[in-house]
C-alpha positions in Angstrom: 25.4 73.2 219.3 22.8 73.7 221.8 19.3 73.1 221.2 16.9 75.9 220.3 13.8 76.7 221.4 12.0 74.8 218.3 14.3 71.6 218.3 11.8 69.0 217.0 14.6 66.7 215.2 15.8 63.3 217.1 18.7 62.5 216.6 19.0 58.2 216.2 22.4 56.7 218.0 23.6 53.6 216.7 27.0 51.5 217.2 27.3 50.9 213.4 24.9 51.9 209.9 24.1 50.0 208.1 24.5 46.7 209.7 22.3 43.6 208.1 22.2 42.2 211.5 20.4 45.1 212.9 17.7 45.0 210.9 15.4 45.3 214.1 16.8 48.8 214.1 16.4 49.7 210.7 13.0 48.8 210.6 12.2 51.2 213.5 14.0 53.9 212.3 11.8 53.8 209.0 8.5 53.2 210.4 9.1 56.3 213.1 10.3 58.0 209.8 7.3 56.9 207.7 5.0 58.5 210.9 6.4 62.1 210.5 9.2 62.3 212.9 12.0 64.3 211.9 15.0 62.0 212.4 18.7 62.1 211.7 21.2 58.9 212.3 24.5 59.1 214.2 26.7 56.2 213.9 29.6 55.5 215.8 31.2 53.2 213.4 31.8 53.1 209.3 29.7 50.1 207.5 32.1 46.8 207.0 29.2 44.8 204.8 28.9 45.5 200.6 25.3 44.1 200.8 22.8 46.9 202.0 19.2 46.0 203.6 16.2 47.5 201.1 14.7 49.1 204.3 18.0 51.2 204.3 17.8 52.7 201.2 14.3 53.9 201.8 15.4 56.2 205.1 16.0 59.7 204.2 17.6 60.7 207.6 20.9 62.2 207.1 23.7 60.1 208.8 26.8 61.3 210.5 29.6 58.8 211.4 31.6 59.9 214.2 35.4 58.8 214.5 35.4 55.7 215.0 39.1 55.7 216.0 39.7 58.9 217.6 43.4 59.3 215.6 41.7 58.6 212.3 40.5 62.1 212.7 42.7 64.3 215.2 41.7 68.0 214.2 37.7 66.7 214.0 38.3 65.5 217.9 40.5 68.8 218.8 37.8 71.1 217.5 35.4 69.1 219.6 37.5 69.3 222.5 38.1 72.9 222.4 34.7 73.9 221.8 33.7 71.2 224.7 35.8 73.2 227.3 34.4 76.3 227.0 31.0 75.2 227.6 29.6 75.7 231.1 28.2 72.3 231.8 31.8 70.8 231.2 32.6 70.5 234.8 29.6 68.0 235.1 31.3 66.1 232.3 34.6 65.5 233.4 33.7 64.8 236.9 31.1 62.1 235.4 33.9 60.8 232.9 36.5 60.5 235.9 34.4 58.2 238.1 33.8 56.4 235.2 37.4 56.1 233.8 38.4 55.2 237.6 36.0 51.8 237.3 36.7 51.4 233.9 40.3 52.3 233.0 40.4 51.2 229.3 41.2 53.3 225.8 37.5 52.5 225.3 36.5 54.9 227.7 38.7 57.6 226.4 37.2 57.3 222.8 33.8 57.4 224.0 34.4 61.2 225.6 36.3 61.7 222.3 33.0 60.6 220.0 31.1 62.7 222.4 33.1 66.1 222.1 32.9 65.7 218.5 29.0 64.9 218.8 27.8 67.8 221.0 30.0 70.3 219.0 28.2 68.9 215.3 24.9 68.2 216.4 22.3 71.0 214.4 20.6 73.4 217.0 17.2 71.6 215.5 18.1 68.3 217.5 16.1 68.6 220.8 16.3 64.7 221.9 18.7 61.8 221.8 17.4 58.1 221.5 20.3 55.5 221.8 20.1 52.1 220.5 22.4 50.0 223.2 22.9 50.8 226.7 27.0 50.2 226.4 29.2 51.9 224.4 26.7 54.2 222.3 24.7 54.9 225.4 28.1 56.3 227.2 28.6 58.6 223.9 25.2 59.8 224.0 25.5 60.3 228.1 28.6 62.3 227.7 27.3 64.2 225.1 24.0 65.4 226.8 25.5 66.3 230.0 27.6 68.6 227.9 24.7 70.1 225.9 22.1 69.7 228.3 19.8 67.3 226.3 17.3 65.1 227.4 18.2 61.2 226.1 16.4 57.7 226.1 17.4 54.3 224.9 16.5 51.0 223.6 18.0 48.1 225.1 19.0 44.9 223.3 21.0 42.0 224.5 24.2 42.3 224.9 24.5 45.3 226.0 22.7 44.3 229.2 24.3 41.5 229.9 28.0 42.3 229.6 27.8 45.9 231.1 28.2 46.3 234.9 25.2 46.8 237.1 27.2 50.1 238.5 27.2 51.6 234.7 23.7 50.6 234.0 22.0 52.0 237.3 23.8 55.2 236.5 22.5 55.5 233.0 19.4 54.5 233.9 19.2 57.6 236.4 20.0 60.2 233.9 17.8 58.8 231.0 14.4 60.0 230.7 13.2 56.4 229.8 14.0 53.2 228.4 12.7 50.6 226.5 13.7 46.6 226.3 12.8 43.9 223.9 12.4 41.0 226.3 10.6 40.5 229.6 14.1 39.3 231.1 15.8 42.2 229.9 13.4 44.2 231.7 13.2 42.9 234.6 17.1 43.3 234.8 16.7 47.2 234.3 13.6 47.5 236.5 15.8 46.4 239.4 18.4 49.0 239.0 16.3 51.9 237.7 15.0 54.9 239.6 11.6 53.4 239.5 9.9 50.2 237.8 7.8 52.2 235.2 11.4 53.7 233.9 11.9 50.9 231.9 9.1 49.3 229.4 8.8 46.4 227.7 8.4 46.6 223.9 8.8 44.2 221.4 10.3 44.8 217.9 7.7 42.8 215.9 7.9 42.2 212.3 6.4 44.6 209.2 4.6 41.9 207.9 4.7 44.2 204.7 8.0 43.9 204.1 7.9 40.2 203.7 5.7 37.9 200.7 2.9 35.8 201.9 4.3 32.5 203.2 3.8 29.4 200.9 0.7 27.5 201.1 3.0 24.5 202.2 6.9 23.7 202.3 7.8 20.3 200.6 6.7 16.7 201.9 10.2 15.9 202.0 11.1 13.2 205.1 14.7 12.5 204.5 14.3 9.2 202.9 14.9 10.2 199.5 18.9 10.9 198.6 18.0 13.1 195.7 16.0 15.7 197.6 17.1 16.1 201.2 15.5 18.1 203.9 16.7 21.7 204.0 18.0 22.7 207.2 18.5 26.7 207.6 20.1 29.5 209.9 20.6 33.0 209.8 23.3 34.9 212.3 26.6 35.7 212.6 29.5 33.0 213.7 29.5 34.0 217.3 29.7 32.0 220.5 26.3 33.2 222.0 24.4 31.7 218.7 25.3 28.2 219.3 26.3 27.1 215.8 29.2 24.7 217.6 26.2 22.7 219.2 24.6 22.7 215.6 27.2 21.4 213.6 27.8 18.4 216.6 24.1 18.0 216.2 24.0 17.7 212.6 26.9 15.0 212.9 25.1 12.7 215.3 21.8 12.3 212.9 21.8 9.0 211.6 23.6 8.2 208.6 20.6 6.7 206.2 18.9 10.1 207.1 19.2 12.9 203.9 19.2 16.8 204.5 21.4 19.9 204.1 22.0 22.7 206.3 22.5 26.2 204.8 24.2 28.6 207.2 23.9 33.2 206.5 25.9 35.3 208.2 29.7 36.2 208.8 31.6 36.5 211.7 34.5 35.4 213.9 34.0 32.0 214.3 33.4 31.3 210.7 36.4 29.4 210.3 36.5 27.4 213.3 33.0 26.1 212.3 34.1 25.4 208.8 36.9 23.3 210.6 34.4 21.7 212.8 32.1 20.2 210.2 35.3 19.1 207.8 36.8 16.9 211.3 33.3 15.5 211.8 32.6 14.5 208.2 29.6 16.3 207.2 31.2 19.1 205.3 29.8 18.2 202.2 26.2 18.5 203.8 27.1 22.1 204.9 27.5 25.4 203.1 28.6 28.5 204.7 26.9 30.7 202.4 28.2 34.1 204.0 26.5 37.8 204.7 23.1 37.9 202.2 21.2 40.8 201.8 17.6 40.2 202.7 15.7 39.5 199.7 18.4 36.6 199.0 17.3 35.7 203.0 14.0 35.3 202.3 14.4 33.2 199.4 16.2 30.7 200.9 13.7 30.6 203.8 10.7 30.0 201.4 12.6 27.0 199.8 13.8 25.6 203.0 12.2 22.9 205.2 12.7 23.8 208.7 14.7 27.1 210.5 17.4 26.5 213.6 18.6 28.6 215.9 20.7 27.1 219.3 21.3 30.2 221.3 22.8 30.1 224.3 24.9 31.9 227.2 28.6 32.4 226.0 31.6 32.8 228.0 31.5 36.7 228.3 27.9 37.0 229.4 26.9 37.4 226.0 23.4 36.3 225.0 20.8 37.1 222.5 17.2 38.6 223.6 14.6 37.9 220.8 16.3 37.4 217.5 14.6 39.0 215.2 15.3 36.1 212.3 13.0 33.9 214.6 10.1 36.1 213.2 11.2 36.3 209.9 11.3 32.9 209.9 7.9 32.2 210.9 6.8 35.0 208.7 7.4 32.3 205.9 5.9 29.7 207.4 8.9 27.7 208.6 9.1 25.2 211.8 11.6 27.0 214.5 13.7 24.7 216.0 15.7 27.1 218.7 16.7 27.3 222.8 14.5 27.6 225.9 16.7 30.9 226.6 16.8 34.5 226.6 13.8 35.6 225.2 13.2 32.9 222.5 10.6 31.6 224.8 8.7 34.6 224.6 7.6 34.3 221.0 7.9 30.0 220.6 6.2 28.1 222.9 7.5 24.5 223.0 5.5 22.3 220.7 3.0 24.8 219.8 4.9 27.1 217.3 8.3 25.1 217.3 10.2 22.8 219.5 12.6 24.2 222.4 15.5 22.0 223.7 18.0 23.6 226.6 20.7 25.4 225.6 24.1 23.9 224.9 22.3 19.9 225.0 23.8 19.1 221.3 22.3 16.1 222.0 18.6 16.8 222.7 19.1 19.4 219.4 20.0 16.4 217.3 16.8 14.1 218.3 14.6 17.0 217.8 16.2 18.0 214.1 15.9 13.9 213.4 12.4 13.3 214.5 11.3 16.7 212.7 13.2 16.1 209.3 11.1 12.6 209.5 8.0 14.4 209.6 6.5 17.1 207.3 3.2 17.0 208.5 4.4 18.2 212.1 6.7 20.7 210.4 3.9 22.2 208.5 1.9 22.3 211.8 4.4 24.4 213.8 5.3 26.3 210.7 1.2 27.4 210.4 1.1 28.1 214.2 4.5 30.3 214.2 3.0 32.0 211.3 -0.1 32.7 213.1 1.2 33.9 216.8 3.4 36.1 214.8 1.0 37.9 212.6 -1.2 37.9 215.9 1.0 38.8 218.4 4.2 40.3 216.9 3.4 42.5 214.7 5.4 45.7 214.6 2.7 47.8 214.7 2.1 47.8 218.6 5.6 48.9 219.3 6.1 51.4 217.0 2.8 52.8 218.2 4.3 53.1 221.9 8.0 54.5 220.7 6.1 57.1 218.0 3.9 58.2 221.6 7.0 58.4 223.6 9.5 60.2 221.6 6.5 62.7 220.6 6.1 63.5 224.1 10.0 63.7 224.6 10.1 66.2 222.0 7.0 68.5 223.4 8.7 68.9 226.7 12.2 69.8 225.0 10.0 72.3 223.0 8.4 73.8 225.9 11.4 73.5 228.8 14.9 74.2 226.6 17.7 74.1 227.9 19.1 77.4 228.1 22.8 77.6 226.5 
């Protein structure tokens, strides 16, 4: 459907919903909704996890799932295609699609078009603006639907979508989007260079809504690795994928001195889980390592509160994929945990080496092992780093600033849509 003259609703498009690994998106949707914006959620994929974050249960916005694979809902796709054929902007969409297909001749490209047909047909007239998370596949669907219906669109770019999308595609999407935001200075620099103007893309940190988290413990344990009955507890949260660097972490843990007593817990699913378990077994540390799988947020917070140290050794994957500024670092900081991470991507924008945590070069498992060894033996140093990380989070990375900016931008976009409705 085409937008009406009073189209004040915003369609927020995501790759999958809900997803435990994307609390930053859920946090944003909930905060915008609580500020009175009228939202609805469109997802390209159905959920794959049993656990649901408590924030998802608070969101009132309706959710529509597009056909994940076109053959699964052929009638819905055909209805969308036949409706689209009759639209006056179908020619503009077709020209854009064929230009894309010549450069990216894949089934995924065709699936994006089919999903856009369905979305364009089924969107209520009350929707006046589209905002999409991720500049790769989801933005393609939104771009095609916007071309077909005349609705304006904007985007939030994150990490993988910036670093794995070819420049030609980013450049064309940036030219058509009304504006965009991204969550790291490194990502913003990349996108600004491809934008129609430098102010077309802005840096907006996700931050963290501290009201969702319990007050941190006054102090964590004084464990120093000397007591086999009370080992130092090391924890990490993240999907078992190449860019998280957990293979380096297993190597680093295996290289710790035999007389040092520690335990490591990992939370998250992911394609490399079995590989990491086998690596730990082969390294002889399987009895000290626990792979807990995906967990709901309350379970993760409980684990962080009992831990002594948080580790995330992110690096660039062979595919080009990389992290932005992982929210899990801020979540660990909310509980005053000392942070050990890599000097990579957006991480040093939050963690200053030697102040809020310790940074090592990405991929350098020996440096990582040495840092873990020293911090395991030094509870006072861990306490100082954890306290500094919490203060950094509270003063410079709270959620409110970023949400203020997004609310202002989205309200302005809606007002423009109402003042200047696109003719059917």
